[in-house]
All heavy atoms as TSV, in Angstrom:
chain	resi	resn	atom	element	x	y	z
A	1	MET	N	N	20.678	72.112	66.840
A	1	MET	CA	C	20.665	70.887	67.619
A	1	MET	C	C	21.405	71.073	68.948
A	1	MET	O	O	20.977	70.573	69.972
A	1	MET	CB	C	21.303	69.772	66.784
A	1	MET	CG	C	21.205	68.439	67.417
A	1	MET	SD	S	19.522	67.894	67.411
A	1	MET	CE	C	19.723	66.180	67.455
A	2	LEU	N	N	22.515	71.790	68.894
A	2	LEU	CA	C	23.286	72.042	70.106
A	2	LEU	C	C	22.495	72.919	71.075
A	2	LEU	O	O	22.528	72.698	72.286
A	2	LEU	CB	C	24.618	72.707	69.762
A	2	LEU	CG	C	25.527	73.024	70.943
A	2	LEU	CD1	C	25.923	71.745	71.666
A	2	LEU	CD2	C	26.741	73.786	70.487
A	3	ILE	N	N	21.750	73.881	70.540
A	3	ILE	CA	C	20.948	74.762	71.390
A	3	ILE	C	C	19.881	73.957	72.118
A	3	ILE	O	O	19.632	74.168	73.302
A	3	ILE	CB	C	20.332	75.902	70.560
A	3	ILE	CG1	C	21.439	76.821	70.061
A	3	ILE	CG2	C	19.308	76.673	71.369
A	3	ILE	CD1	C	20.977	77.888	69.114
A	4	LEU	N	N	19.259	73.023	71.416
A	4	LEU	CA	C	18.236	72.185	72.040
A	4	LEU	C	C	18.840	71.348	73.164
A	4	LEU	O	O	18.248	71.213	74.241
A	4	LEU	CB	C	17.582	71.288	71.001
A	4	LEU	CG	C	16.453	70.398	71.488
A	4	LEU	CD1	C	15.312	71.251	72.028
A	4	LEU	CD2	C	15.965	69.512	70.373
A	5	LEU	N	N	20.034	70.804	72.934
A	5	LEU	CA	C	20.704	70.015	73.969
A	5	LEU	C	C	21.035	70.877	75.179
A	5	LEU	O	O	20.819	70.471	76.330
A	5	LEU	CB	C	21.974	69.386	73.408
A	5	LEU	CG	C	22.793	68.548	74.381
A	5	LEU	CD1	C	22.000	67.350	74.862
A	5	LEU	CD2	C	24.087	68.117	73.749
A	6	LEU	N	N	21.529	72.089	74.944
A	6	LEU	CA	C	21.841	72.989	76.051
A	6	LEU	C	C	20.582	73.392	76.810
A	6	LEU	O	O	20.611	73.512	78.041
A	6	LEU	CB	C	22.569	74.225	75.531
A	6	LEU	CG	C	23.987	73.978	75.000
A	6	LEU	CD1	C	24.542	75.253	74.387
A	6	LEU	CD2	C	24.881	73.447	76.083
A	7	GLU	N	N	19.480	73.601	76.108
A	7	GLU	CA	C	18.218	73.920	76.781
A	7	GLU	C	C	17.759	72.758	77.650
A	7	GLU	O	O	17.280	72.966	78.765
A	7	GLU	CB	C	17.143	74.273	75.768
A	7	GLU	CG	C	17.310	75.638	75.160
A	7	GLU	CD	C	16.224	75.969	74.150
A	7	GLU	OE1	O	15.421	75.078	73.814
A	7	GLU	OE2	O	16.176	77.117	73.710
A	8	MET	N	N	17.913	71.546	77.158
A	8	MET	CA	C	17.497	70.379	77.941
A	8	MET	C	C	18.361	70.225	79.192
A	8	MET	O	O	17.857	69.892	80.265
A	8	MET	CB	C	17.555	69.126	77.073
A	8	MET	CG	C	16.492	69.115	75.995
A	8	MET	SD	S	16.668	67.789	74.814
A	8	MET	CE	C	16.447	66.361	75.819
A	9	ILE	N	N	19.662	70.491	79.067
A	9	ILE	CA	C	20.545	70.429	80.232
A	9	ILE	C	C	20.158	71.511	81.235
A	9	ILE	O	O	20.112	71.270	82.441
A	9	ILE	CB	C	22.015	70.551	79.795
A	9	ILE	CG1	C	22.430	69.306	79.029
A	9	ILE	CG2	C	22.928	70.772	80.990
A	9	ILE	CD1	C	23.781	69.399	78.357
A	10	LEU	N	N	19.859	72.703	80.735
A	10	LEU	CA	C	19.439	73.798	81.614
A	10	LEU	C	C	18.134	73.460	82.335
A	10	LEU	O	O	17.990	73.719	83.526
A	10	LEU	CB	C	19.281	75.087	80.810
A	10	LEU	CG	C	18.892	76.328	81.590
A	10	LEU	CD1	C	19.983	76.681	82.584
A	10	LEU	CD2	C	18.643	77.479	80.634
A	11	ILE	N	N	17.201	72.854	81.623
A	11	ILE	CA	C	15.933	72.439	82.233
A	11	ILE	C	C	16.191	71.427	83.356
A	11	ILE	O	O	15.604	71.520	84.429
A	11	ILE	CB	C	14.984	71.854	81.172
A	11	ILE	CG1	C	14.497	72.948	80.240
A	11	ILE	CG2	C	13.807	71.133	81.820
A	11	ILE	CD1	C	13.773	72.429	79.019
A	12	ALA	N	N	17.078	70.464	83.107
A	12	ALA	CA	C	17.384	69.453	84.120
A	12	ALA	C	C	18.015	70.084	85.355
A	12	ALA	O	O	17.671	69.736	86.485
A	12	ALA	CB	C	18.308	68.389	83.530
A	13	ILE	N	N	18.922	71.034	85.144
A	13	ILE	CA	C	19.584	71.687	86.279
A	13	ILE	C	C	18.589	72.509	87.084
A	13	ILE	O	O	18.563	72.445	88.325
A	13	ILE	CB	C	20.760	72.552	85.784
A	13	ILE	CG1	C	21.878	71.649	85.257
A	13	ILE	CG2	C	21.282	73.460	86.886
A	13	ILE	CD1	C	22.970	72.399	84.520
A	14	ILE	N	N	17.747	73.278	86.398
A	14	ILE	CA	C	16.755	74.104	87.103
A	14	ILE	C	C	15.754	73.222	87.845
A	14	ILE	O	O	15.372	73.528	88.981
A	14	ILE	CB	C	16.058	75.064	86.128
A	14	ILE	CG1	C	17.057	76.132	85.677
A	14	ILE	CG2	C	14.834	75.702	86.753
A	14	ILE	CD1	C	16.540	77.058	84.616
A	15	THR	N	N	15.343	72.124	87.242
A	15	THR	CA	C	14.416	71.211	87.902
A	15	THR	C	C	15.061	70.590	89.141
A	15	THR	O	O	14.430	70.500	90.197
A	15	THR	CB	C	13.959	70.111	86.934
A	15	THR	OG1	O	13.368	70.710	85.788
A	15	THR	CG2	C	12.955	69.189	87.582
A	16	PHE	N	N	16.308	70.185	89.025
A	16	PHE	CA	C	17.018	69.582	90.161
A	16	PHE	C	C	17.074	70.541	91.341
A	16	PHE	O	O	16.711	70.177	92.468
A	16	PHE	CB	C	18.430	69.175	89.727
A	16	PHE	CG	C	19.267	68.644	90.847
A	16	PHE	CD1	C	19.074	67.352	91.317
A	16	PHE	CD2	C	20.248	69.419	91.439
A	16	PHE	CE1	C	19.850	66.854	92.356
A	16	PHE	CE2	C	21.024	68.937	92.468
A	16	PHE	CZ	C	20.823	67.646	92.926
A	17	PHE	N	N	17.538	71.766	91.096
A	17	PHE	CA	C	17.664	72.719	92.194
A	17	PHE	C	C	16.297	73.217	92.669
A	17	PHE	O	O	16.119	73.531	93.852
A	17	PHE	CB	C	18.568	73.888	91.805
A	17	PHE	CG	C	20.018	73.495	91.782
A	17	PHE	CD1	C	20.706	73.403	90.591
A	17	PHE	CD2	C	20.680	73.198	92.954
A	17	PHE	CE1	C	22.036	73.033	90.568
A	17	PHE	CE2	C	22.018	72.824	92.945
A	17	PHE	CZ	C	22.698	72.743	91.745
A	18	GLY	N	N	15.318	73.266	91.764
A	18	GLY	CA	C	13.970	73.643	92.172
A	18	GLY	C	C	13.365	72.629	93.121
A	18	GLY	O	O	12.728	72.990	94.123
A	19	ILE	N	N	13.590	71.360	92.855
A	19	ILE	CA	C	13.066	70.313	93.736
A	19	ILE	C	C	13.811	70.306	95.061
A	19	ILE	O	O	13.207	70.123	96.124
A	19	ILE	CB	C	13.115	68.945	93.037
A	19	ILE	CG1	C	12.075	68.918	91.927
A	19	ILE	CG2	C	12.896	67.805	94.018
A	19	ILE	CD1	C	12.079	67.690	91.081
A	20	LYS	N	N	15.137	70.520	95.021
A	20	LYS	CA	C	15.883	70.602	96.283
A	20	LYS	C	C	15.344	71.741	97.147
A	20	LYS	O	O	15.186	71.582	98.356
A	20	LYS	CB	C	17.371	70.812	96.000
A	20	LYS	CG	C	18.087	69.550	95.571
A	20	LYS	CD	C	19.566	69.772	95.435
A	20	LYS	CE	C	20.226	70.029	96.721
A	20	LYS	NZ	N	20.990	68.978	97.318
A	21	TYR	N	N	15.065	72.878	96.536
A	21	TYR	CA	C	14.519	74.012	97.282
A	21	TYR	C	C	13.115	73.691	97.788
A	21	TYR	O	O	12.762	74.010	98.917
A	21	TYR	CB	C	14.502	75.260	96.405
A	21	TYR	CG	C	13.872	76.448	97.079
A	21	TYR	CD1	C	14.513	77.087	98.131
A	21	TYR	CD2	C	12.627	76.920	96.684
A	21	TYR	CE1	C	13.933	78.170	98.768
A	21	TYR	CE2	C	12.037	77.992	97.310
A	21	TYR	CZ	C	12.693	78.617	98.356
A	21	TYR	OH	O	12.111	79.679	98.978
A	22	PHE	N	N	12.308	73.046	96.949
A	22	PHE	CA	C	10.944	72.707	97.340
A	22	PHE	C	C	10.929	71.733	98.519
A	22	PHE	O	O	10.079	71.831	99.400
A	22	PHE	CB	C	10.181	72.116	96.159
A	22	PHE	CG	C	8.736	71.879	96.452
A	22	PHE	CD1	C	7.830	72.909	96.370
A	22	PHE	CD2	C	8.282	70.627	96.831
A	22	PHE	CE1	C	6.492	72.706	96.657
A	22	PHE	CE2	C	6.953	70.413	97.122
A	22	PHE	CZ	C	6.055	71.458	97.032
A	23	ILE	N	N	11.883	70.805	98.549
A	23	ILE	CA	C	11.948	69.844	99.651
A	23	ILE	C	C	12.234	70.549	100.968
A	23	ILE	O	O	11.714	70.160	102.019
A	23	ILE	CB	C	12.987	68.746	99.345
A	23	ILE	CG1	C	12.440	67.823	98.262
A	23	ILE	CG2	C	13.355	67.953	100.586
A	23	ILE	CD1	C	13.427	66.803	97.747
A	24	THR	N	N	13.054	71.609	100.934
A	24	THR	CA	C	13.305	72.358	102.168
A	24	THR	C	C	12.135	73.263	102.530
A	24	THR	O	O	11.933	73.577	103.698
A	24	THR	CB	C	14.575	73.223	102.042
A	24	THR	OG1	O	14.412	74.153	100.989
A	24	THR	CG2	C	15.798	72.366	101.797
A	25	LEU	N	N	11.353	73.659	101.528
A	25	LEU	CA	C	10.224	74.552	101.762
A	25	LEU	C	C	8.957	73.794	102.174
A	25	LEU	O	O	8.110	74.337	102.884
A	25	LEU	CB	C	9.946	75.360	100.486
A	25	LEU	CG	C	8.934	76.471	100.540
A	25	LEU	CD1	C	9.452	77.582	101.442
A	25	LEU	CD2	C	8.691	77.000	99.138
A	26	ALA	N	N	8.822	72.544	101.769
A	26	ALA	CA	C	7.609	71.763	102.016
A	26	ALA	C	C	7.230	71.648	103.495
A	26	ALA	O	O	6.056	71.806	103.829
A	26	ALA	CB	C	7.740	70.387	101.375
A	27	PRO	N	N	8.155	71.381	104.401
A	27	PRO	CA	C	7.742	71.305	105.818
A	27	PRO	C	C	7.203	72.631	106.352
A	27	PRO	O	O	6.303	72.639	107.188
A	27	PRO	CB	C	9.026	70.908	106.548
A	27	PRO	CG	C	9.867	70.261	105.523
A	27	PRO	CD	C	9.538	70.948	104.236
A	28	LYS	N	N	7.735	73.744	105.874
A	28	LYS	CA	C	7.251	75.044	106.326
A	28	LYS	C	C	5.833	75.319	105.843
A	28	LYS	O	O	5.072	76.021	106.492
A	28	LYS	CB	C	8.193	76.149	105.842
A	28	LYS	CG	C	9.577	76.032	106.419
A	28	LYS	CD	C	10.521	77.024	105.797
A	28	LYS	CE	C	11.928	76.745	106.283
A	28	LYS	NZ	N	12.937	77.436	105.501
A	29	LEU	N	N	5.493	74.749	104.673
A	29	LEU	CA	C	4.150	74.918	104.120
A	29	LEU	C	C	3.218	73.776	104.511
A	29	LEU	O	O	2.092	73.699	104.029
A	29	LEU	CB	C	4.228	75.015	102.598
A	29	LEU	CG	C	5.022	76.189	102.041
A	29	LEU	CD1	C	5.124	76.084	100.525
A	29	LEU	CD2	C	4.369	77.499	102.436
A	30	ASN	N	N	3.707	72.877	105.357
A	30	ASN	CA	C	2.945	71.720	105.828
A	30	ASN	C	C	2.520	70.815	104.664
A	30	ASN	O	O	1.396	70.324	104.625
A	30	ASN	CB	C	1.738	72.152	106.662
A	30	ASN	CG	C	1.236	71.041	107.547
A	30	ASN	OD1	O	1.973	70.107	107.843
A	30	ASN	ND2	N	-0.002	71.139	107.968
A	31	LEU	N	N	3.420	70.606	103.717
A	31	LEU	CA	C	3.176	69.707	102.592
A	31	LEU	C	C	3.926	68.396	102.811
A	31	LEU	O	O	4.822	68.025	102.072
A	31	LEU	CB	C	3.630	70.360	101.276
A	31	LEU	CG	C	2.867	71.593	100.849
A	31	LEU	CD1	C	3.516	72.236	99.647
A	31	LEU	CD2	C	1.427	71.234	100.544
A	32	LEU	N	N	3.545	67.701	103.865
A	32	LEU	CA	C	4.206	66.460	104.232
A	32	LEU	C	C	3.219	65.307	104.175
A	32	LEU	O	O	2.040	65.452	104.503
A	32	LEU	CB	C	4.786	66.547	105.641
A	32	LEU	CG	C	5.898	67.557	105.850
A	32	LEU	CD1	C	6.278	67.610	107.314
A	32	LEU	CD2	C	7.090	67.210	104.996
A	33	ASP	N	N	3.731	64.162	103.752
A	33	ASP	CA	C	2.946	62.935	103.763
A	33	ASP	C	C	3.282	62.204	105.054
A	33	ASP	O	O	4.385	61.696	105.222
A	33	ASP	CB	C	3.286	62.081	102.552
A	33	ASP	CG	C	2.442	60.835	102.481
A	33	ASP	OD1	O	1.325	60.841	103.034
A	33	ASP	OD2	O	2.885	59.851	101.857
A	34	VAL	N	N	2.335	62.186	105.959
A	34	VAL	CA	C	2.534	61.525	107.250
A	34	VAL	C	C	2.184	60.048	107.075
A	34	VAL	O	O	1.090	59.710	106.629
A	34	VAL	CB	C	1.645	62.165	108.339
A	34	VAL	CG1	C	1.856	61.481	109.674
A	34	VAL	CG2	C	1.927	63.652	108.433
A	35	PRO	N	N	3.123	59.152	107.391
A	35	PRO	CA	C	2.873	57.722	107.169
A	35	PRO	C	C	1.817	57.161	108.114
A	35	PRO	O	O	1.655	57.617	109.244
A	35	PRO	CB	C	4.238	57.081	107.429
A	35	PRO	CG	C	4.963	58.043	108.281
A	35	PRO	CD	C	4.442	59.408	107.935
A	36	ASN	N	N	1.095	56.190	107.612
A	36	ASN	CA	C	0.132	55.458	108.445
A	36	ASN	C	C	0.514	53.979	108.420
A	36	ASN	O	O	1.596	53.627	107.974
A	36	ASN	CB	C	-1.305	55.697	107.961
A	36	ASN	CG	C	-1.513	55.297	106.521
A	36	ASN	OD1	O	-0.727	54.537	105.958
A	36	ASN	ND2	N	-2.553	55.812	105.907
A	37	HIS	N	N	-0.368	53.116	108.849
A	37	HIS	CA	C	-0.030	51.694	108.939
A	37	HIS	C	C	0.159	51.039	107.571
A	37	HIS	O	O	0.807	50.009	107.470
A	37	HIS	CB	C	-1.103	50.950	109.751
A	37	HIS	CG	C	-2.436	50.912	109.077
A	37	HIS	ND1	N	-3.286	52.008	109.058
A	37	HIS	CD2	C	-3.055	49.930	108.390
A	37	HIS	CE1	C	-4.380	51.679	108.393
A	37	HIS	NE2	N	-4.267	50.430	107.977
A	38	ARG	N	N	-0.369	51.629	106.500
A	38	ARG	CA	C	-0.241	51.053	105.160
A	38	ARG	C	C	0.955	51.610	104.387
A	38	ARG	O	O	1.260	51.143	103.302
A	38	ARG	CB	C	-1.507	51.331	104.357
A	38	ARG	CG	C	-2.716	50.625	104.929
A	38	ARG	CD	C	-3.971	50.963	104.180
A	38	ARG	NE	N	-3.742	51.125	102.745
A	38	ARG	CZ	C	-4.627	51.608	101.915
A	38	ARG	NH1	N	-5.786	52.019	102.350
A	38	ARG	NH2	N	-4.364	51.725	100.637
A	39	SER	N	N	1.635	52.595	104.920
A	39	SER	CA	C	2.741	53.248	104.214
A	39	SER	C	C	4.003	52.396	104.239
A	39	SER	O	O	4.240	51.626	105.164
A	39	SER	CB	C	3.052	54.598	104.847
A	39	SER	OG	O	1.936	55.442	104.795
A	40	SER	N	N	4.826	52.584	103.220
A	40	SER	CA	C	6.101	51.869	103.178
A	40	SER	C	C	7.230	52.679	103.819
A	40	SER	O	O	8.318	52.167	103.991
A	40	SER	CB	C	6.472	51.540	101.729
A	40	SER	OG	O	6.592	52.727	100.974
A	41	HIS	N	N	6.979	53.934	104.139
A	41	HIS	CA	C	7.997	54.755	104.792
A	41	HIS	C	C	7.598	55.013	106.245
A	41	HIS	O	O	6.434	54.930	106.598
A	41	HIS	CB	C	8.216	56.079	104.040
A	41	HIS	CG	C	6.985	56.899	103.865
A	41	HIS	ND1	N	6.062	56.666	102.873
A	41	HIS	CD2	C	6.521	57.964	104.556
A	41	HIS	CE1	C	5.081	57.541	102.958
A	41	HIS	NE2	N	5.330	58.342	103.977
A	42	THR	N	N	8.607	55.330	107.057
A	42	THR	CA	C	8.350	55.530	108.484
A	42	THR	C	C	8.431	56.992	108.889
A	42	THR	O	O	7.897	57.368	109.925
A	42	THR	CB	C	9.345	54.720	109.331
A	42	THR	OG1	O	10.672	55.081	108.966
A	42	THR	CG2	C	9.167	53.222	109.101
A	43	ASP	N	N	9.136	57.816	108.114
A	43	ASP	CA	C	9.260	59.244	108.420
A	43	ASP	C	C	8.359	60.050	107.491
A	43	ASP	O	O	7.980	59.594	106.414
A	43	ASP	CB	C	10.703	59.715	108.225
A	43	ASP	CG	C	11.666	59.045	109.189
A	43	ASP	OD1	O	11.221	58.675	110.294
A	43	ASP	OD2	O	12.843	58.894	108.837
A	44	SER	N	N	8.058	61.250	107.910
A	44	SER	CA	C	7.284	62.145	107.054
A	44	SER	C	C	8.120	62.537	105.842
A	44	SER	O	O	9.308	62.838	105.964
A	44	SER	CB	C	6.895	63.411	107.819
A	44	SER	OG	O	6.047	63.079	108.887
A	45	THR	N	N	7.506	62.502	104.667
A	45	THR	CA	C	8.211	62.855	103.430
A	45	THR	C	C	7.478	64.001	102.746
A	45	THR	O	O	6.243	64.079	102.780
A	45	THR	CB	C	8.290	61.655	102.478
A	45	THR	OG1	O	6.970	61.193	102.205
A	45	THR	CG2	C	9.096	60.522	103.056
A	46	PRO	N	N	8.215	64.890	102.110
A	46	PRO	CA	C	7.572	66.001	101.406
A	46	PRO	C	C	6.798	65.493	100.201
A	46	PRO	O	O	7.179	64.516	99.561
A	46	PRO	CB	C	8.735	66.887	100.962
A	46	PRO	CG	C	9.971	66.278	101.458
A	46	PRO	CD	C	9.658	64.980	102.089
A	47	ARG	N	N	5.698	66.155	99.909
A	47	ARG	CA	C	4.912	65.800	98.724
A	47	ARG	C	C	4.611	67.070	97.949
A	47	ARG	O	O	4.647	68.169	98.477
A	47	ARG	CB	C	3.628	65.085	99.103
A	47	ARG	CG	C	2.694	65.921	99.928
A	47	ARG	CD	C	1.441	65.171	100.234
A	47	ARG	NE	N	0.613	66.013	101.111
A	47	ARG	CZ	C	-0.569	65.689	101.511
A	47	ARG	NH1	N	-1.088	64.555	101.143
A	47	ARG	NH2	N	-1.249	66.496	102.284
A	48	GLY	N	N	4.343	66.902	96.675
A	48	GLY	CA	C	4.002	68.047	95.847
A	48	GLY	C	C	5.127	68.532	94.960
A	48	GLY	O	O	5.053	69.618	94.400
A	49	ALA	N	N	6.201	67.757	94.805
A	49	ALA	CA	C	7.311	68.189	93.956
A	49	ALA	C	C	6.914	68.235	92.488
A	49	ALA	O	O	7.590	68.849	91.679
A	49	ALA	CB	C	8.514	67.282	94.146
A	50	GLY	N	N	5.801	67.623	92.147
A	50	GLY	CA	C	5.299	67.706	90.774
A	50	GLY	C	C	4.953	69.126	90.373
A	50	GLY	O	O	4.922	69.455	89.182
A	51	ILE	N	N	4.713	69.970	91.365
A	51	ILE	CA	C	4.463	71.389	91.088
A	51	ILE	C	C	5.682	71.998	90.414
A	51	ILE	O	O	5.559	72.781	89.471
A	51	ILE	CB	C	4.119	72.133	92.395
A	51	ILE	CG1	C	2.828	71.596	92.983
A	51	ILE	CG2	C	4.062	73.634	92.183
A	51	ILE	CD1	C	2.549	72.070	94.390
A	52	VAL	N	N	6.866	71.613	90.868
A	52	VAL	CA	C	8.108	72.119	90.269
A	52	VAL	C	C	8.241	71.607	88.837
A	52	VAL	O	O	8.562	72.368	87.920
A	52	VAL	CB	C	9.335	71.715	91.110
A	52	VAL	CG1	C	10.620	72.165	90.451
A	52	VAL	CG2	C	9.225	72.269	92.513
A	53	PHE	N	N	7.986	70.315	88.613
A	53	PHE	CA	C	8.063	69.760	87.269
A	53	PHE	C	C	7.122	70.491	86.320
A	53	PHE	O	O	7.501	70.866	85.212
A	53	PHE	CB	C	7.696	68.263	87.268
A	53	PHE	CG	C	8.800	67.369	87.696
A	53	PHE	CD1	C	8.734	66.720	88.906
A	53	PHE	CD2	C	9.908	67.174	86.902
A	53	PHE	CE1	C	9.739	65.874	89.321
A	53	PHE	CE2	C	10.932	66.335	87.299
A	53	PHE	CZ	C	10.842	65.684	88.519
A	54	GLY	N	N	5.893	70.670	86.741
A	54	GLY	CA	C	4.909	71.338	85.890
A	54	GLY	C	C	5.266	72.778	85.596
A	54	GLY	O	O	5.145	73.233	84.450
A	55	THR	N	N	5.721	73.503	86.594
A	55	THR	CA	C	6.079	74.911	86.403
A	55	THR	C	C	7.262	75.051	85.451
A	55	THR	O	O	7.230	75.870	84.529
A	55	THR	CB	C	6.416	75.555	87.761
A	55	THR	OG1	O	5.310	75.382	88.630
A	55	THR	CG2	C	6.722	77.023	87.603
A	56	VAL	N	N	8.301	74.251	85.655
A	56	VAL	CA	C	9.468	74.325	84.777
A	56	VAL	C	C	9.083	73.922	83.359
A	56	VAL	O	O	9.513	74.559	82.389
A	56	VAL	CB	C	10.621	73.443	85.328
A	56	VAL	CG1	C	11.749	73.312	84.319
A	56	VAL	CG2	C	11.135	74.009	86.627
A	57	PHE	N	N	8.263	72.902	83.211
A	57	PHE	CA	C	7.838	72.460	81.881
A	57	PHE	C	C	7.076	73.566	81.161
A	57	PHE	O	O	7.368	73.871	79.993
A	57	PHE	CB	C	6.965	71.208	81.997
A	57	PHE	CG	C	6.399	70.773	80.680
A	57	PHE	CD1	C	7.194	70.100	79.773
A	57	PHE	CD2	C	5.082	71.035	80.352
A	57	PHE	CE1	C	6.682	69.695	78.551
A	57	PHE	CE2	C	4.556	70.645	79.140
A	57	PHE	CZ	C	5.355	69.960	78.235
A	58	ILE	N	N	6.127	74.178	81.815
A	58	ILE	CA	C	5.326	75.228	81.180
A	58	ILE	C	C	6.184	76.434	80.828
A	58	ILE	O	O	6.072	76.984	79.728
A	58	ILE	CB	C	4.147	75.623	82.089
A	58	ILE	CG1	C	3.132	74.485	82.127
A	58	ILE	CG2	C	3.495	76.914	81.616
A	58	ILE	CD1	C	2.052	74.649	83.163
A	59	LEU	N	N	7.067	76.848	81.722
A	59	LEU	CA	C	7.921	78.007	81.445
A	59	LEU	C	C	8.847	77.757	80.256
A	59	LEU	O	O	8.958	78.593	79.359
A	59	LEU	CB	C	8.734	78.374	82.683
A	59	LEU	CG	C	7.956	79.008	83.824
A	59	LEU	CD1	C	8.860	79.220	85.024
A	59	LEU	CD2	C	7.341	80.317	83.390
A	60	PHE	N	N	9.524	76.620	80.242
A	60	PHE	CA	C	10.456	76.359	79.149
A	60	PHE	C	C	9.740	76.023	77.851
A	60	PHE	O	O	10.254	76.305	76.770
A	60	PHE	CB	C	11.451	75.267	79.543
A	60	PHE	CG	C	12.618	75.828	80.281
A	60	PHE	CD1	C	12.618	75.877	81.656
A	60	PHE	CD2	C	13.696	76.354	79.605
A	60	PHE	CE1	C	13.674	76.413	82.350
A	60	PHE	CE2	C	14.767	76.893	80.275
A	60	PHE	CZ	C	14.757	76.922	81.661
A	61	TYR	N	N	8.567	75.447	77.925
A	61	TYR	CA	C	7.774	75.201	76.726
A	61	TYR	C	C	7.401	76.534	76.081
A	61	TYR	O	O	7.512	76.708	74.874
A	61	TYR	CB	C	6.527	74.406	77.104
A	61	TYR	CG	C	5.718	73.907	75.942
A	61	TYR	CD1	C	6.142	72.809	75.212
A	61	TYR	CD2	C	4.511	74.507	75.598
A	61	TYR	CE1	C	5.403	72.326	74.159
A	61	TYR	CE2	C	3.764	74.040	74.547
A	61	TYR	CZ	C	4.203	72.948	73.826
A	61	TYR	OH	O	3.474	72.482	72.786
A	62	ALA	N	N	6.990	77.495	76.899
A	62	ALA	CA	C	6.636	78.822	76.391
A	62	ALA	C	C	7.865	79.526	75.820
A	62	ALA	O	O	7.800	80.130	74.745
A	62	ALA	CB	C	6.009	79.658	77.504
A	63	VAL	N	N	9.000	79.447	76.498
A	63	VAL	CA	C	10.222	80.097	76.018
A	63	VAL	C	C	10.687	79.469	74.716
A	63	VAL	O	O	11.085	80.172	73.780
A	63	VAL	CB	C	11.334	80.022	77.098
A	63	VAL	CG1	C	12.680	80.418	76.533
A	63	VAL	CG2	C	10.973	80.889	78.280
A	64	PHE	N	N	10.629	78.144	74.615
A	64	PHE	CA	C	11.061	77.458	73.399
A	64	PHE	C	C	10.223	77.883	72.201
A	64	PHE	O	O	10.758	78.194	71.138
A	64	PHE	CB	C	10.994	75.941	73.583
A	64	PHE	CG	C	11.346	75.184	72.338
A	64	PHE	CD1	C	12.666	75.111	71.920
A	64	PHE	CD2	C	10.370	74.556	71.589
A	64	PHE	CE1	C	12.995	74.414	70.774
A	64	PHE	CE2	C	10.688	73.862	70.436
A	64	PHE	CZ	C	12.011	73.782	70.032
A	65	PHE	N	N	8.913	77.919	72.364
A	65	PHE	CA	C	8.068	78.297	71.235
A	65	PHE	C	C	8.135	79.788	70.942
A	65	PHE	O	O	7.950	80.205	69.806
A	65	PHE	CB	C	6.621	77.835	71.457
A	65	PHE	CG	C	6.442	76.400	71.045
A	65	PHE	CD1	C	6.322	75.425	72.020
A	65	PHE	CD2	C	6.448	76.034	69.732
A	65	PHE	CE1	C	6.186	74.105	71.658
A	65	PHE	CE2	C	6.309	74.720	69.353
A	65	PHE	CZ	C	6.184	73.750	70.319
A	66	MET	N	N	8.438	80.598	71.953
A	66	MET	CA	C	8.637	82.015	71.702
A	66	MET	C	C	9.881	82.198	70.816
A	66	MET	O	O	9.863	82.992	69.880
A	66	MET	CB	C	8.794	82.763	73.027
A	66	MET	CG	C	8.442	84.213	72.956
A	66	MET	SD	S	8.601	85.036	74.544
A	66	MET	CE	C	7.653	84.029	75.636
A	67	GLN	N	N	10.945	81.455	71.086
A	67	GLN	CA	C	12.147	81.514	70.264
A	67	GLN	C	C	11.850	81.024	68.854
A	67	GLN	O	O	12.341	81.578	67.876
A	67	GLN	CB	C	13.268	80.667	70.860
A	67	GLN	CG	C	13.859	81.226	72.121
A	67	GLN	CD	C	14.899	80.276	72.691
A	67	GLN	OE1	O	15.087	79.159	72.200
A	67	GLN	NE2	N	15.549	80.697	73.756
A	68	PHE	N	N	11.057	79.988	68.732
A	68	PHE	CA	C	10.742	79.405	67.433
A	68	PHE	C	C	9.974	80.419	66.580
A	68	PHE	O	O	10.274	80.573	65.388
A	68	PHE	CB	C	9.931	78.128	67.618
A	68	PHE	CG	C	9.505	77.497	66.319
A	68	PHE	CD1	C	10.424	76.864	65.522
A	68	PHE	CD2	C	8.184	77.562	65.919
A	68	PHE	CE1	C	10.035	76.279	64.337
A	68	PHE	CE2	C	7.785	76.985	64.738
A	68	PHE	CZ	C	8.706	76.338	63.929
A	69	PHE	N	N	8.993	81.098	67.163
A	69	PHE	CA	C	8.197	82.037	66.375
A	69	PHE	C	C	8.935	83.334	66.077
A	69	PHE	O	O	8.631	84.001	65.109
A	69	PHE	CB	C	6.871	82.327	67.078
A	69	PHE	CG	C	5.918	81.169	66.995
A	69	PHE	CD1	C	5.431	80.573	68.139
A	69	PHE	CD2	C	5.530	80.661	65.774
A	69	PHE	CE1	C	4.558	79.493	68.069
A	69	PHE	CE2	C	4.666	79.586	65.678
A	69	PHE	CZ	C	4.187	79.000	66.820
A	70	ILE	N	N	9.927	83.682	66.870
A	70	ILE	CA	C	10.743	84.851	66.564
A	70	ILE	C	C	11.616	84.573	65.338
A	70	ILE	O	O	11.857	85.468	64.534
A	70	ILE	CB	C	11.606	85.258	67.784
A	70	ILE	CG1	C	10.686	85.827	68.876
A	70	ILE	CG2	C	12.674	86.261	67.428
A	70	ILE	CD1	C	11.388	86.093	70.187
A	71	LEU	N	N	12.071	83.317	65.192
A	71	LEU	CA	C	12.907	82.966	64.055
A	71	LEU	C	C	12.134	82.950	62.737
A	71	LEU	O	O	12.728	83.076	61.681
A	71	LEU	CB	C	13.564	81.595	64.289
A	71	LEU	CG	C	14.584	81.530	65.420
A	71	LEU	CD1	C	15.055	80.102	65.616
A	71	LEU	CD2	C	15.753	82.444	65.130
A	72	ILE	N	N	10.831	82.790	62.796
A	72	ILE	CA	C	10.034	82.711	61.566
A	72	ILE	C	C	9.816	84.044	60.953
A	72	ILE	O	O	9.914	85.065	61.139
A	72	ILE	CB	C	8.683	82.043	61.832
A	72	ILE	CG1	C	8.909	80.591	62.173
A	72	ILE	CG2	C	7.777	82.166	60.631
A	72	ILE	CD1	C	7.663	79.836	62.499
């Protein structure tokens, strides 16, 4: 149970720093949402941070089940 909690904390930390890095990388890759007259924001905002969520989820899902099957 403690290992699962530590894995979840590690996932949260990696996701946090991954998104922070992605936000700095997004303008260089031209992944910005430019506001128009219907937008609620006035400045360009980075988009595509879901890529980080999906990548971290898939990697840790694979690692978790790899650990589970090694124990069997």
